[in-house]
C-alpha angles and dihedrals in degrees: 000000000000097000101124093119090067089072088075113085090203092054091048089054090049091049092053091049091051091059087069097036097047093048089051091050093051093046090051092049091052091048091053092048093046093048090049090056097037094052098047112011084218121138092199092053091051089052090045093053091047088050091051090049092055102027097088086071089066093066107008099050097077091043094053090045091060091047092051092052089052102036136077099269095211095052091045095052093049093047094050095044091050087053093051091049091050090051090051088055090052091054090048090054094048096049091043089057092046092239098128111134132168092252092052091047092052093049092045092050089054094048097045088044089057091052092050090048089056090050097050099074088042091053093046091049097040100060094053090047091058093060139042114283093249091060097060095108089055089053090054094048096045092043090053091049091052091045093051096045085056088047086062101039098038098057091039089055091043095050091048094046095046093047095047107026107017136242096293094060090044092055090047087057090052091054092048092052093053093060099071089040090058092046092053093045088056089061095056123104112185116212118253116273113275087221122026117233114249112255100246132150113269099259093042089051090052091048089052089057093051091046092052092053094047092049093056114074091193095052092043093053091046091052095046094051092044091051095049092046091050092048096048110025112017090050089069089068090055094064096052093128087065092051096042099046107009096050105022101021094226099138126208093328090056090049090053090049094051094046090047090050089055086050093052090052090048092050092051089052091047093051090049089051094049091049094047125085113275114268116268113248111248096023136093109226112243091225090065092058093045089051091058090057094046091050090053092051092049091051090051091051091046090058092059097038123108099175120099096210090049090048090054090050093047092051088051089053092050089051088052094052094042090056094048090051093046098047097044097045093043089051090048091056098038093052090058094057140089118207094258092066100031099095095048098043096042091047087056090049089051090046089057095042099041096031090051089052091050094052091042094051090051092048095045092049092051093044092051090048095052109026102023138254099280099048091044099052094032091054092046090051095050095047092046093052090054094047097047094044088055091049093049092051090049097047096044104034 
């Protein structure tokens, strides 16, 4: 089992803190998605809010990556997490006063999305800096397991709290969960970089990151496939309010069930990944490419399905394939990096993964609004199958 990262006391502390932080993040995401649907009953607005939440990664990701490679990592992580906590308190105040409006929600999604974009390169650099360099693949696998357990528990908690106690109480829970996360983050001391970043002007440093990615065939392939999968398949899990209430009329509890189903699938994939042999440096695991095809098929079937239990199972399957794709391609990229390039390259990977999801969520929401649920997801599934089959034949021929 790929558990070597647990030998580091600092990483164990970080993993415990993330139990609180990740659950808070997932609850907040579900609150934003539910409010977008509850306020407007518009599929396109749900997709638009999801796009705003993720869109800062399209432009801000590379910028924050350069900053992370230059900054004190500990100070940066505390500053950004304090900002996220403060924004959660703002949302709590607004919903408590009953002042939530679509315009506010759209602006808030953009602002909180910017804060999360700033945190992503910190998160992807912090874990590897709490362990020895040879244990990086274990960090990715364990981090994904923690992330996906929270993906199950967070939405389940959120759906239950919204349905029984309302959005105000749910946001108060988010704020409470961020407190122990901040306290544990303050106790972390990342090891020094194993290679110091070259002292270059800001834009030259960013250019160096792009150049590094373009010069590595393996990293470039990993990023292209990740981007297409996020755009076409992962985006379907960002419009779950439409599926839960717009298609099947199951309300907030149904939304929690669907999101939790995606989490169950993700946990199964994470456990499989932790129990498997570590990825081989310099190779793309075959299971990652097969997962892209399976995710496409499941999306196609979801488009033609009219059964609620089957929809729950299909979302779980898409969560399973999304996690396999994410873990394996992230490991592929991380294992190629020294610490001096990690912030820049991983911020580009997140730009592709999260930015693709943002664009995809917007597109899926609009497509469902104007051409219907079945043509939208059915068409996405068919096109994705063709694209990923072509990629697999190219990579493995």
